[in-house]
VEXGU-36452 format. One record per atom (N, C-alpha, C): residue number from 1; residue in one letter; atom name; x, y, z. Coordinates in steps of 0.1 Angstrom, whole numbers, plus 5000, padded with zeros to 4 digits. Atoms other than C-alpha are relative to their C-alpha. Layout:
<rs>
(r NUM "a" "CA" (X Y Z))
...
</rs>
This chain:
<rs>
(r 1 "m" "N" (5008 5005 5010))
(r 1 "m" "CA" (4550 5706 0444))
(r 1 "m" "C" (5001 4985 5000))
(r 2 "t" "N" (5000 5014 5002))
(r 2 "t" "CA" (4539 5670 0441))
(r 2 "t" "C" (4994 4997 4986))
(r 3 "a" "N" (5005 5002 5014))
(r 3 "a" "CA" (4533 5655 0407))
(r 3 "a" "C" (4999 4985 4997))
(r 4 "a" "N" (5001 5014 5004))
(r 4 "a" "CA" (4523 5622 0391))
(r 4 "a" "C" (4996 5000 4985))
(r 5 "i" "N" (5004 5002 5014))
(r 5 "i" "CA" (4521 5610 0355))
(r 5 "i" "C" (4994 4986 4999))
(r 6 "n" "N" (5006 5014 5000))
(r 6 "n" "CA" (4499 5580 0347))
(r 6 "n" "C" (5010 4991 4993))
(r 7 "k" "N" (4992 5010 5006))
(r 7 "k" "CA" (4516 5548 0337))
(r 7 "k" "C" (4993 4996 4987))
(r 8 "c" "N" (5006 5005 5012))
(r 8 "c" "CA" (4510 5537 0302))
(r 8 "c" "C" (4996 4985 5002))
(r 9 "s" "N" (5005 5014 4998))
(r 9 "s" "CA" (4494 5503 0297))
(r 9 "s" "C" (5011 4990 4996))
(r 10 "a" "N" (4989 5009 5003))
(r 10 "a" "CA" (4527 5489 0284))
(r 10 "a" "C" (5006 4994 5013))
(r 11 "n" "N" (4993 5006 4988))
(r 11 "n" "CA" (4545 5465 0308))
(r 11 "n" "C" (5014 5007 5002))
(r 12 "e" "N" (4987 4993 4997))
(r 12 "e" "CA" (4573 5485 0324))
(r 12 "e" "C" (5008 4992 5010))
(r 13 "t" "N" (4991 5006 4990))
(r 13 "t" "CA" (4603 5472 0343))
(r 13 "t" "C" (5003 5011 5010))
(r 14 "a" "N" (4999 4989 4990))
(r 14 "a" "CA" (4604 5492 0376))
(r 14 "a" "C" (5015 5004 5002))
(r 15 "a" "N" (4986 4997 4997))
(r 15 "a" "CA" (4642 5490 0379))
(r 15 "a" "C" (5006 5011 4990))
(r 16 "c" "N" (4993 4991 5009))
(r 16 "c" "CA" (4650 5510 0348))
(r 16 "c" "C" (4990 5008 4991))
(r 17 "c" "N" (5011 4994 5008))
(r 17 "c" "CA" (4616 5523 0334))
(r 17 "c" "C" (5001 4997 4986))
(r 18 "c" "N" (4999 5005 5013))
(r 18 "c" "CA" (4621 5502 0304))
(r 18 "c" "C" (4987 4993 4996))
(r 19 "v" "N" (5012 5007 5005))
(r 19 "v" "CA" (4593 5487 0283))
(r 19 "v" "C" (5005 4986 4995))
(r 20 "d" "N" (4997 5014 5005))
(r 20 "d" "CA" (4593 5449 0277))
(r 20 "d" "C" (5001 5000 4985))
(r 21 "v" "N" (4998 5001 5015))
(r 21 "v" "CA" (4605 5440 0242))
(r 21 "v" "C" (4987 4994 4994))
(r 22 "g" "N" (5013 5006 5006))
(r 22 "g" "CA" (4572 5420 0237))
(r 22 "g" "C" (4988 5009 5001))
(r 23 "t" "N" (5011 4991 4999))
(r 23 "t" "CA" (4550 5450 0244))
(r 23 "t" "C" (4995 5004 4986))
(r 24 "v" "N" (5006 4996 5013))
(r 24 "v" "CA" (4526 5456 0215))
(r 24 "v" "C" (4994 5014 5001))
(r 25 "m" "N" (5004 4986 5001))
(r 25 "m" "CA" (4520 5492 0206))
(r 25 "m" "C" (4989 5000 4989))
(r 26 "d" "N" (5012 5001 5010))
(r 26 "d" "CA" (4485 5492 0189))
(r 26 "d" "C" (4993 5013 4999))
(r 27 "n" "N" (5006 4987 5001))
(r 27 "n" "CA" (4477 5529 0192))
(r 27 "n" "C" (4987 5001 5008))
(r 28 "t" "N" (5012 4999 4992))
(r 28 "t" "CA" (4450 5523 0218))
(r 28 "t" "C" (5003 5009 5013))
(r 29 "d" "N" (4996 4992 4988))
(r 29 "d" "CA" (4469 5543 0245))
(r 29 "d" "C" (5007 5012 4996))
(r 30 "c" "N" (4993 4988 5006))
(r 30 "c" "CA" (4476 5577 0230))
(r 30 "c" "C" (4999 5012 5009))
(r 31 "t" "N" (5002 4988 4990))
(r 31 "t" "CA" (4468 5599 0261))
(r 31 "t" "C" (5009 4998 5012))
(r 32 "a" "N" (4993 5000 4987))
(r 32 "a" "CA" (4492 5607 0289))
(r 32 "a" "C" (4994 5010 5009))
(r 33 "s" "N" (5006 4990 4990))
(r 33 "s" "CA" (4477 5623 0320))
(r 33 "s" "C" (5010 5003 5010))
(r 34 "w" "N" (4991 4995 4990))
(r 34 "w" "CA" (4497 5644 0344))
(r 34 "w" "C" (4993 5009 5010))
(r 35 "s" "N" (5006 4993 4989))
(r 35 "s" "CA" (4488 5659 0377))
(r 35 "s" "C" (5010 5005 5010))
(r 36 "g" "N" (4991 4995 4990))
(r 36 "g" "CA" (4506 5681 0402))
(r 36 "g" "C" (4993 5011 5008))
(r 37 "v" "N" (5005 4990 4991))
(r 37 "v" "CA" (4499 5704 0432))
(r 37 "v" "C" (5010 5011 5002))
(r 38 "f" "N" (4991 4988 5000))
(r 38 "f" "CA" (4514 5739 0433))
(r 38 "f" "C" (4996 5010 5011))
(r 39 "a" "N" (5003 4990 4989))
(r 39 "a" "CA" (4516 5767 0459))
(r 39 "a" "C" (4991 5011 4994))
(r 40 "d" "N" (5009 4990 5006))
(r 40 "d" "CA" (4499 5791 0434))
(r 40 "d" "C" (4998 4998 4986))
(r 41 "r" "N" (5004 5002 5014))
(r 41 "r" "CA" (4484 5795 0400))
(r 41 "r" "C" (5012 5003 4991))
(r 42 "h" "N" (4989 4996 5008))
(r 42 "h" "CA" (4516 5812 0386))
(r 42 "h" "C" (5010 4988 4999))
(r 43 "a" "N" (4991 5011 5001))
(r 43 "a" "CA" (4537 5781 0394))
(r 43 "a" "C" (4993 4989 4992))
(r 44 "a" "N" (5007 5010 5008))
(r 44 "a" "CA" (4510 5758 0379))
(r 44 "a" "C" (5001 5004 4985))
(r 45 "d" "N" (4999 4995 5014))
(r 45 "d" "CA" (4510 5780 0347))
(r 45 "d" "C" (5014 4997 4995))
(r 46 "a" "N" (4986 5003 5005))
(r 46 "a" "CA" (4548 5777 0345))
(r 46 "a" "C" (5002 4986 4997))
(r 47 "m" "N" (4999 5015 5003))
(r 47 "m" "CA" (4546 5739 0347))
(r 47 "m" "C" (4992 4996 4987))
(r 48 "l" "N" (5007 5003 5013))
(r 48 "l" "CA" (4519 5738 0320))
(r 48 "l" "C" (5007 5005 4988))
(r 49 "t" "N" (4992 4995 5011))
(r 49 "t" "CA" (4541 5759 0298))
(r 49 "t" "C" (5011 4990 4997))
(r 50 "h" "N" (4989 5010 5001))
(r 50 "h" "CA" (4570 5735 0304))
(r 50 "h" "C" (4995 4987 4994))
(r 51 "l" "N" (5006 5013 5005))
(r 51 "l" "CA" (4549 5704 0298))
(r 51 "l" "C" (4996 5001 4985))
(r 52 "t" "N" (5005 4998 5014))
(r 52 "t" "CA" (4534 5719 0266))
(r 52 "t" "C" (5012 5001 4991))
(r 53 "e" "N" (4988 5000 5008))
(r 53 "e" "CA" (4569 5726 0253))
(r 53 "e" "C" (5005 4986 4997))
(r 54 "k" "N" (4995 5014 5002))
(r 54 "k" "CA" (4579 5690 0259))
(r 54 "k" "C" (4991 4992 4991))
(r 55 "a" "N" (5009 5007 5010))
(r 55 "a" "CA" (4548 5677 0241))
(r 55 "a" "C" (5002 5005 4986))
(r 56 "r" "N" (4998 4995 5014))
(r 56 "r" "CA" (4554 5700 0211))
(r 56 "r" "C" (5013 4995 4994))
(r 57 "q" "N" (4988 5006 5005))
(r 57 "q" "CA" (4589 5685 0208))
(r 57 "q" "C" (4998 4986 4995))
(r 58 "v" "N" (5002 5014 5003))
(r 58 "v" "CA" (4575 5650 0205))
(r 58 "v" "C" (4989 4999 4989))
(r 59 "e" "N" (5012 5001 5009))
(r 59 "e" "CA" (4543 5656 0184))
(r 59 "e" "C" (5004 5000 4985))
(r 60 "s" "N" (4999 4999 5014))
(r 60 "s" "CA" (4541 5648 0147))
(r 60 "s" "C" (4988 5008 4994))
(r 61 "d" "N" (5012 4992 5003))
(r 61 "d" "CA" (4506 5661 0144))
(r 61 "d" "C" (4997 5008 5013))
(r 62 "p" "N" (5002 4992 4988))
(r 62 "p" "CA" (4493 5687 0169))
(r 62 "p" "C" (4994 4991 5011))
(r 63 "c" "N" (5004 5007 4988))
(r 63 "c" "CA" (4489 5672 0204))
(r 63 "c" "C" (4988 5007 5006))
(r 64 "d" "N" (5012 4994 4993))
(r 64 "d" "CA" (4455 5678 0220))
(r 64 "d" "C" (5003 5001 5015))
(r 65 "i" "N" (4996 4998 4986))
(r 65 "i" "CA" (4463 5694 0254))
(r 65 "i" "C" (4988 5006 5007))
(r 66 "r" "N" (5011 4995 4992))
(r 66 "r" "CA" (4435 5698 0279))
(r 66 "r" "C" (5004 5001 5015))
(r 67 "a" "N" (4995 4998 4987))
(r 67 "a" "CA" (4444 5714 0312))
(r 67 "a" "C" (4988 5005 5009))
(r 68 "e" "N" (5010 4996 4990))
(r 68 "e" "CA" (4423 5719 0344))
(r 68 "e" "C" (5007 5005 5012))
(r 69 "f" "N" (4994 4995 4988))
(r 69 "f" "CA" (4432 5740 0374))
(r 69 "f" "C" (4989 4999 5011))
(r 70 "t" "N" (5009 5001 4989))
(r 70 "t" "CA" (4415 5732 0407))
(r 70 "t" "C" (5006 5005 5013))
(r 71 "e" "N" (4995 4995 4987))
(r 71 "e" "CA" (4418 5750 0440))
(r 71 "e" "C" (4999 4989 5010))
(r 72 "e" "N" (5000 5009 4989))
(r 72 "e" "CA" (4428 5728 0469))
(r 72 "e" "C" (5005 5007 5012))
(r 73 "g" "N" (4996 4992 4988))
(r 73 "g" "CA" (4428 5749 0500))
(r 73 "g" "C" (5008 5012 4995))
(r 74 "d" "N" (4992 4989 5004))
(r 74 "d" "CA" (4457 5773 0496))
(r 74 "d" "C" (5008 4996 4987))
(r 75 "a" "N" (4992 5005 5011))
(r 75 "a" "CA" (4472 5752 0467))
(r 75 "a" "C" (4991 4999 4987))
(r 76 "v" "N" (5007 5002 5013))
(r 76 "v" "CA" (4463 5747 0430))
(r 76 "v" "C" (5005 4987 4994))
(r 77 "r" "N" (4997 5013 5007))
(r 77 "r" "CA" (4461 5713 0413))
(r 77 "r" "C" (4999 5003 4985))
(r 78 "l" "N" (5001 5000 5015))
(r 78 "l" "CA" (4470 5712 0376))
(r 78 "l" "C" (4999 4986 4996))
(r 79 "s" "N" (5003 5013 5006))
(r 79 "s" "CA" (4456 5682 0358))
(r 79 "s" "C" (5000 5002 4985))
(r 80 "v" "N" (4999 4998 5015))
(r 80 "v" "CA" (4465 5678 0321))
(r 80 "v" "C" (5000 4987 4993))
(r 81 "d" "N" (5000 5011 5009))
(r 81 "d" "CA" (4457 5653 0294))
(r 81 "d" "C" (5007 5004 4987))
(r 82 "f" "N" (4993 4998 5013))
(r 82 "f" "CA" (4480 5651 0264))
(r 82 "f" "C" (4996 4988 4991))
(r 83 "t" "N" (5004 5010 5009))
(r 83 "t" "CA" (4465 5632 0235))
(r 83 "t" "C" (5008 5001 4987))
(r 84 "f" "N" (4991 5000 5011))
(r 84 "f" "CA" (4491 5624 0208))
(r 84 "f" "C" (4994 4992 4988))
(r 85 "a" "N" (5005 5007 5012))
(r 85 "a" "CA" (4486 5611 0172))
(r 85 "a" "C" (5002 4985 5000))
(r 86 "c" "N" (4997 5014 5000))
(r 86 "c" "CA" (4502 5578 0180))
(r 86 "c" "C" (5005 4996 5014))
(r 87 "q" "N" (4996 5005 4987))
(r 87 "q" "CA" (4511 5556 0210))
(r 87 "q" "C" (5015 5002 5002))
(r 88 "a" "N" (4985 4998 4999))
(r 88 "a" "CA" (4549 5559 0203))
(r 88 "a" "C" (5003 5014 5005))
(r 89 "e" "N" (4998 4986 4995))
(r 89 "e" "CA" (4547 5597 0208))
(r 89 "e" "C" (4996 5001 5015))
(r 90 "t" "N" (5004 4999 4986))
(r 90 "t" "CA" (4528 5592 0241))
(r 90 "t" "C" (5011 4994 5009))
(r 91 "l" "N" (4989 5006 4992))
(r 91 "l" "CA" (4555 5568 0253))
(r 91 "l" "C" (5013 5008 5001))
(r 92 "i" "N" (4989 4991 5000))
(r 92 "i" "CA" (4583 5591 0243))
(r 92 "i" "C" (4998 5011 5009))
(r 93 "f" "N" (5003 4988 4991))
(r 93 "f" "CA" (4567 5620 0261))
(r 93 "f" "C" (5000 4995 5014))
(r 94 "q" "N" (5000 5005 4987))
(r 94 "q" "CA" (4561 5599 0292))
(r 94 "q" "C" (5014 4997 5005))
(r 95 "l" "N" (4986 5004 4996))
(r 95 "l" "CA" (4597 5586 0293))
(r 95 "l" "C" (5008 5013 5001))
(r 96 "g" "N" (4993 4987 4999))
(r 96 "g" "CA" (4610 5622 0287))
(r 96 "g" "C" (4997 5008 5013))
(r 97 "l" "N" (5004 4993 4988))
(r 97 "l" "CA" (4593 5633 0319))
(r 97 "l" "C" (5006 4993 5012))
(r 98 "r" "N" (4994 5007 4989))
(r 98 "r" "CA" (4611 5608 0341))
(r 98 "r" "C" (5014 5004 5003))
</rs>
């Protein structure tokens, strides 16, 4: 499996995945996008379940989760957008996946 999560627009320090103290959280970046390639649909479904559980642990209001499965040869790509009620939840979710 290969996976990637988008970086938030906050300035991150690569050495420790920390956010600069001067970063302004203005609720303009409330969506975290995640993508990964799996051997089969079952493995992709299992990852979606895992990521959904992580999002539900962070949300204050229901997180809007939109998943898409795409066939890539013999593999399956899972692409998911998680839209949270506020930017702080998005950041907490992203940091929790690292």
